[in-house]
C-alpha positions in Angstrom: 10.4 10.6 -0.9 6.9 11.7 -1.4 3.9 9.7 0.0 3.2 8.3 -3.4 6.5 6.7 -3.9 6.3 5.3 -0.4 2.9 3.8 -0.9 4.1 2.1 -4.1 7.2 0.8 -2.2 5.1 -0.4 0.6 2.6 -2.1 -1.5 5.2 -3.8 -3.8 7.2 -5.0 -0.7 4.2 -6.5 0.9 2.9 -8.1 -2.2 6.4 -9.8 -2.8 6.7 -10.7 1.0 3.2 -12.2 0.9 3.9 -14.3 -2.1 7.1 -15.7 -0.5 5.2 -16.4 2.6 2.5 -18.1 0.6 5.1 -20.2 -1.4 7.2 -21.4 1.7 4.7 -21.1 4.8 1.2 -21.4 4.0 -1.0 -20.6 0.7 -3.4 -18.6 3.2 -0.9 -15.6 2.8 -2.5 -14.8 -0.6 -5.3 -13.5 1.1 -3.0 -10.6 2.2 -1.8 -10.1 -1.2 -5.5 -9.7 -2.4 -6.0 -7.2 0.4 -3.1 -5.2 -0.8 -4.3 -5.3 -4.2 -7.7 -4.4 -3.4 -6.5 -1.4 -1.3 -4.5 0.0 -4.3 -7.5 -0.5 -6.4 -10.0 1.3 -4.1 -7.4 4.1 -3.6 -7.1 4.6 -7.4 -10.9 5.3 -7.5 -11.4 7.1 -4.3 -8.2 8.9 -3.7 -8.2 7.4 0.1 -5.3 5.6 1.1 -4.8 4.7 4.8 -1.1 4.5 4.5 -1.1 7.8 3.0 -3.1 9.1 6.0 -0.5 7.7 8.2 2.6 8.9 6.4 1.0 12.5 6.2 0.6 12.4 10.1 4.3 11.6 10.3 5.2 14.5 8.4 5.9 13.2 5.0 5.2 15.5 1.9 2.4 14.5 -0.2 2.4 14.7 -4.0 -0.4 15.0 -6.5 -2.0 11.7 -6.2 -2.8 12.0 -2.2 -3.2 15.9 -1.7 -3.6 17.1 1.9 -7.3 17.9 2.9 
């Protein structure tokens, strides 16, 4: 699985998890949802994604969206 697919999978998982936590535990978890969304938005414009950096260091293959420097 490429870095791009992993980033999308992680983001989707964290968004759904934080929504469940906000519903059942505390509404403050919606801030985590906002953080994930803001990170996705900034990576769309800058091409920089912290998770992509970590996955690259772990040896994952990058695709066209997050090329190696």
